[in-house]
C-alpha positions in Angstrom: -133.7 46.4 -108.4 -134.9 45.3 -111.8 -138.6 45.1 -112.7 -138.1 41.5 -113.6 -135.9 40.6 -110.6 -136.5 37.4 -108.7 -135.0 39.1 -105.7 -138.1 41.3 -105.3 -140.0 38.1 -104.3 -137.4 36.5 -102.1 -138.9 37.2 -98.7 -142.0 35.2 -98.1 -143.8 36.1 -101.3 -142.0 34.0 -104.0 -142.2 30.6 -102.4 -145.9 31.1 -101.8 -146.5 32.2 -105.4 -144.6 29.2 -107.0 -145.1 26.4 -104.5 -146.4 23.3 -106.3 -146.0 24.9 -109.7 -143.6 24.1 -112.6 -140.7 26.3 -113.5 -139.4 26.4 -117.1 -135.9 27.6 -116.7 -133.5 28.6 -119.5 -129.9 28.0 -118.7 -126.6 27.9 -120.6 -125.2 24.4 -120.8 -123.2 25.1 -123.9 -120.0 23.5 -122.5 -117.5 21.0 -123.7 -115.9 19.8 -120.4 -118.5 19.4 -117.7 -116.0 18.8 -114.9 -114.3 22.2 -115.5 -117.4 24.1 -116.5 -117.9 27.4 -114.6 -121.3 27.8 -116.3 -122.7 24.5 -115.1 -121.7 25.1 -111.5 -123.0 28.7 -111.6 -126.5 27.5 -112.5 -126.9 25.3 -109.4 -128.1 28.0 -106.8 -131.3 28.7 -108.8 -132.1 25.0 -109.1 -131.5 24.5 -105.3 -133.7 27.5 -104.5 -136.6 26.1 -106.6 -136.2 22.6 -105.1 -136.4 24.2 -101.6 -139.6 25.9 -102.7 -141.2 22.6 -103.7 -141.3 23.4 -107.4 -141.0 21.1 -110.4 -138.2 22.1 -112.7 -138.0 21.8 -116.5 -134.6 22.7 -117.8 -134.0 24.0 -121.3 -130.7 24.9 -123.0 -128.7 24.5 -126.2 -125.3 23.1 -126.9 -123.1 23.9 -129.9 -124.4 24.5 -133.5 -125.9 21.1 -134.7 -126.1 20.9 -138.4 -126.3 17.2 -139.1 -127.4 13.9 -137.5 -123.8 13.3 -136.4 -123.7 16.7 -134.7 -126.9 15.8 -132.9 -125.4 12.7 -131.3 -122.3 14.6 -130.3 -124.2 17.7 -129.0 -126.9 16.0 -127.0 -127.6 17.4 -123.5 -128.1 13.8 -122.2 -124.6 13.8 -120.7 -125.4 16.8 -118.5 -128.0 14.7 -116.6 -125.3 13.0 -114.5 -123.8 16.3 -113.5 -127.2 17.6 -112.3 -128.0 14.4 -110.4 -124.6 14.4 -108.7 -124.8 18.0 -107.7 -128.5 18.3 -106.8 -128.9 14.9 -105.2 -132.1 14.1 -107.1 -133.0 12.0 -110.2 -133.3 13.9 -113.5 -135.6 12.7 -116.2 -134.3 13.3 -119.7 -136.8 14.1 -122.5 -135.4 13.5 -125.9 -138.3 15.0 -127.8 -141.2 17.1 -126.8 -144.5 15.3 -127.5 -148.2 15.7 -126.9 -147.9 13.9 -123.6 -144.8 15.7 -122.3 -146.8 18.1 -120.1 -149.0 15.3 -118.8 -145.8 13.5 -117.6 -144.6 16.6 -115.9 -148.0 17.2 -114.2 -148.0 13.6 -113.0 -144.6 13.9 -111.4 -144.0 14.6 -107.7 -143.0 18.1 -106.4 -139.3 18.8 -106.8 -139.1 16.6 -109.9 -136.5 17.7 -112.4 -136.8 17.3 -116.2 -134.0 18.0 -118.8 -135.1 18.7 -122.3 -132.9 17.8 -125.3 -130.8 20.5 -127.0 -133.1 23.3 -128.2 -131.1 23.8 -131.3 -132.1 20.4 -132.7 -135.3 22.3 -133.6 -134.6 25.1 -136.2 -137.4 27.1 -134.6 -135.1 28.0 -131.7 -132.6 30.1 -133.7 -135.2 31.5 -136.0 -137.2 32.7 -133.0 -140.3 30.8 -134.3 -143.4 31.8 -132.3 -144.8 28.3 -132.8 -141.7 26.8 -131.2 -141.9 29.3 -128.3 -145.6 28.3 -127.7 -144.5 24.6 -127.7 -142.0 25.3 -125.0 -144.4 27.5 -123.0 -146.7 24.5 -122.5 -144.1 22.8 -120.4 -144.2 25.3 -117.5 -146.4 27.6 -115.4 -143.8 30.4 -115.3 -140.5 31.1 -117.0 -137.0 31.9 -115.5 -134.2 33.3 -117.6 -131.0 32.3 -115.9 -128.8 32.4 -119.0 -127.2 35.8 -119.2 -124.7 34.4 -121.6 -127.3 33.9 -124.3 -129.5 36.9 -123.5 -128.0 38.8 -126.5 -129.6 36.3 -128.8 -133.2 36.8 -130.1 -134.0 33.1 -129.9 -137.4 31.5 -129.1 -136.4 30.3 -125.6 -134.9 33.7 -124.8 -137.2 36.4 -126.2 -140.3 34.3 -127.1 -141.1 32.8 -123.7 -141.4 36.0 -121.6 -144.4 37.0 -123.8 -146.2 33.8 -123.1 -145.5 33.1 -119.4 -145.1 35.1 -116.2 -141.3 35.5 -116.1 -138.4 36.5 -113.9 -134.6 36.5 -113.9 -132.8 33.7 -112.1 -130.2 34.2 -109.4 -127.3 33.8 -111.9 -128.6 36.3 -114.4 -129.3 38.7 -111.6 -125.8 38.2 -110.2 -124.3 39.0 -113.6 -126.2 42.2 -113.9 -125.3 43.4 -110.4 -121.6 42.6 -111.0 -121.4 44.2 -114.4 -123.4 47.3 -113.4 -121.1 47.7 -110.4 -118.2 47.7 -112.9 -119.9 50.2 -115.3 -120.7 52.7 -112.6 -117.8 52.5 -110.2 -114.7 51.9 -112.3 -111.8 54.1 -111.2 -109.9 56.6 -113.4 -107.1 54.1 -113.7 -109.1 51.5 -115.6 -107.1 48.9 -117.6 -108.9 46.9 -120.2 -107.3 43.7 -121.7 -108.8 42.3 -124.9 -107.7 39.2 -126.7 -109.2 36.0 -128.1 -110.0 34.8 -131.6 -112.0 37.7 -132.9 -111.6 41.5 -133.1 -115.1 42.4 -134.2 -116.8 41.4 -130.9 -114.3 43.5 -128.9 -114.5 46.8 -130.8 -117.7 47.8 -129.1 -116.2 47.6 -125.6 -113.0 49.2 -126.8 -114.7 52.3 -128.3 -117.3 52.5 -125.4 -114.6 52.8 -122.8 -111.9 54.5 -125.0 -112.3 57.9 -123.4 -112.4 56.5 -119.8 -109.8 53.7 -119.9 -106.2 54.5 -118.8 -104.9 51.7 -120.9 -106.3 49.2 -123.4 -104.0 46.3 -123.7 -104.4 44.1 -126.8 -103.5 40.5 -127.6 -104.7 37.6 -129.8 -106.6 38.4 -133.0 -107.5 42.0 -131.9 -103.8 42.8 -131.6 -103.0 41.0 -134.9 -105.7 43.1 -136.6 -104.4 46.4 -135.2 -100.8 45.5 -136.1 -101.8 44.6 -139.6 -103.6 47.9 -139.9 -100.4 49.7 -138.7 -98.3 48.1 -141.5 -96.6 45.5 -139.2 -95.7 42.2 -140.9 -97.8 39.6 -139.1 -96.8 36.8 -141.4 -99.7 34.3 -141.8 -101.2 35.1 -138.4 -104.9 35.2 -138.1 -106.4 38.6 -138.8 -110.0 39.8 -139.1 -109.7 41.6 -142.4 -113.2 43.2 -142.3 -112.1 45.1 -139.1 -109.0 46.8 -140.7 -110.8 50.0 -141.6 -112.2 50.4 -138.1 -108.8 49.6 -136.5 -106.9 52.1 -138.7 -109.1 54.9 -137.3 -108.1 53.9 -133.8 -104.4 53.6 -134.2 -103.7 57.2 -133.2 -105.3 56.6 -129.7 -102.5 56.8 -127.2 -104.1 54.6 -124.6 -104.4 51.6 -126.9 -101.3 49.4 -126.3 -100.1 46.8 -128.8 -97.6 43.9 -128.1 -94.0 44.6 -129.0 -92.7 41.0 -129.2 -94.1 37.6 -130.0 -93.7 33.9 -129.9 -93.6 32.7 -133.5 -94.1 29.3 -135.1 -94.4 28.5 -138.8 -94.8 32.1 -139.7 -97.6 32.8 -137.2 -97.7 34.7 -133.9 -99.1 32.3 -131.2 -98.4 34.3 -128.0 -97.0 37.6 -126.7 -93.3 37.8 -125.8 -91.5 38.6 -122.5 -91.2 42.3 -123.1 -94.9 42.6 -123.8 -95.7 40.5 -120.7 -93.5 42.8 -118.5 -95.1 45.9 -119.9 -98.6 44.6 -119.4 -97.8 43.4 -115.9 -96.7 46.9 -115.0 -99.9 48.5 -116.3 -101.9 45.9 -114.3 -100.0 46.6 -111.1 -100.8 50.3 -111.4 -104.5 49.8 -112.2 -107.4 50.4 -109.9 -110.0 48.5 -112.0 -109.3 45.8 -114.5 -111.5 44.2 -117.2 -110.2 41.2 -119.1 -111.8 39.2 -122.0 -110.0 36.9 -124.3 -106.6 35.1 -123.9 -103.5 36.8 -125.4 -102.4 33.7 -127.4 -103.2 30.1 -128.4 -103.6 29.1 -124.7 -104.9 25.6 -125.5 -101.3 24.6 -126.0 -99.1 25.0 -122.9 -96.1 26.5 -124.7 -98.4 29.3 -126.0 -100.1 29.8 -122.6 -97.3 31.7 -121.0 -98.5 35.2 -121.8 -102.1 34.6 -120.8 -101.1 32.8 -117.6 -98.8 35.7 -116.6 -101.6 38.2 -117.2 -104.0 36.1 -115.1 -101.6 35.9 -112.2 -100.8 39.6 -112.4 -104.5 40.4 -112.2 -105.2 38.3 -109.1 -102.0 39.7 -107.5 -103.1 43.2 -108.1 -105.1 45.2 -105.6 -107.5 46.4 -108.3 -111.1 45.3 -108.6 -111.2 42.9 -111.5 -113.9 41.6 -113.9 -113.0 38.6 -116.0 -115.3 37.0 -118.5 -115.7 34.9 -121.7 -115.6 31.1 -122.1 -111.9 30.8 -122.9 -110.8 33.3 -120.3 -112.8 31.6 -117.5 -111.5 28.2 -118.7 -108.0 29.5 -118.3 -108.7 30.9 -114.9 -110.1 27.6 -113.8 -107.1 25.7 -115.1 -104.8 27.9 -113.1 -106.9 27.6 -110.0 -107.6 31.4 -109.8 -111.4 31.6 -110.2 -112.0 32.5 -106.5 -109.4 35.3 -106.6 -111.1 37.4 -109.2 -113.3 40.3 -108.2 -116.2 39.2 -110.5 -116.1 36.3 -112.8 -118.8 36.4 -115.6 -120.3 33.5 -117.4 -121.0 35.8 -120.4 -118.9 36.2 -123.5 -120.6 37.9 -126.3 -123.5 39.0 -124.0 -121.1 40.5 -121.6 -119.3 42.5 -124.3 -122.6 43.8 -125.8 -123.9 44.7 -122.4 -120.8 46.6 -121.4 -120.9 48.3 -124.9 -124.2 49.9 -123.9 -126.4 47.7 -126.1 -129.8 46.5 -125.0 -129.9 42.7 -124.8 -133.0 41.2 -126.4 -133.4 38.7 -123.5 -133.4 41.4 -120.9 -135.8 43.7 -122.9 -138.2 40.8 -123.1 -138.1 40.2 -119.3 -138.9 43.9 -118.7 -142.2 43.6 -120.6 -143.3 40.3 -119.1 -146.3 39.5 -116.9 -145.4 39.5 -113.2 -145.8 36.4 -111.0 -149.1 36.5 -109.1 
C-alpha cells in the first residue's frame, strides 16, 4: 500500500487520530451537469467516512477556467451545495471568500459540520502554485486529504502546495483510482485492445507509445484518427486535426497494430463519426480482446446522429468478457447516458491525469503526498 494511503489507518487508528479535527479535502467538482456527474457521486464515500469519524469538513475545488466577472458568476461552486446537502443529509455552509475570520467560524462550528469554499481558480494563486495562496488554504484545516486524482497531474497550490504544509493522505477515491489503474498496468493480457478518441491527439500519444509494443490493437477515432489520416495523406476535408502532432503521427503510421477508421459520417465537409464498416471491424477486435482500455468518444457524440459509433463501441465493451477500463469526462458522460456505468470493469474519474499516469509519468500531486508528514 502507498506511503500516503488513508487505508493504512482504517482500522482503529485513523478515527482516533482525526476525531474532532478539521479535514481540508481537495476534490474535483469541475462538472457541468450535477445530476449526471460521476465525479460528484464518486466523492461521497470519503465525506461519509469523515462524518462518521466526527470530523469537520472543509471542501475545496475548482470549476472551469474563469477569466472574467461573468465567468465567475457562471462557474461558482455555490450550486454544488444542494447536491451535497441532498446526498449527505447535512447542511453545508458556503464560503464565498476566505477572510481573516474564516478559520474562527470553522472552529466555532459543531463536529461533522461541512463547509464549501468558492472556486479556487477565482484566485490566480491556485494555477500559479503560489506558496502564499497555499498557506492561506492550509489555515483552514488540521490535515489535508487529496481525493482528486483527476487534477493530480496539475502542479496547483491546492494539489502540490498543501501536502508540504499539513499532514496529508489520499482519500478513498484517489486510492481507488490508483488501485484500479495499477491493476490494469500490471495485469493486462496479451490481447490488449486500446481505443483512443476525443477532441485531442496530443494527450493520447503518451499512452499510445507507452503501450505500443504490448497492445494487440490500438483503435483510433475522433481527432487522433483525423490526425493520423491527415499524416497518411487521406483527404479529411475540413475536419478538426491537431497539426502540431503530424510529425509524431507520421512516424507511427508503419505500426501494424494501429488501426484507423475506413469509413465515416460526413457533414459539411467534416467527419463527425465513424461509419458502419469501421464499427463492425472495431466490434470484432473488442469481442476478441482480453483487456480493454477506452478514452475518448469516436465522434461528435453530443449530437445523437453522431453518437452511433461511440454508443456501439460502449455496448460492445460491456458485452465483451474482457476486463475493461474506461475513463475521461466525455467517455464517462456517454457511459452514464447509455446506462452502462455499472457494467464496466473499472470506471475512472480521470482524464488527463489518467492518461499521464498510464503513460508512466509521475503525477505532481502524488509525488507531493509521498513526501508529506504522516498523521499522528
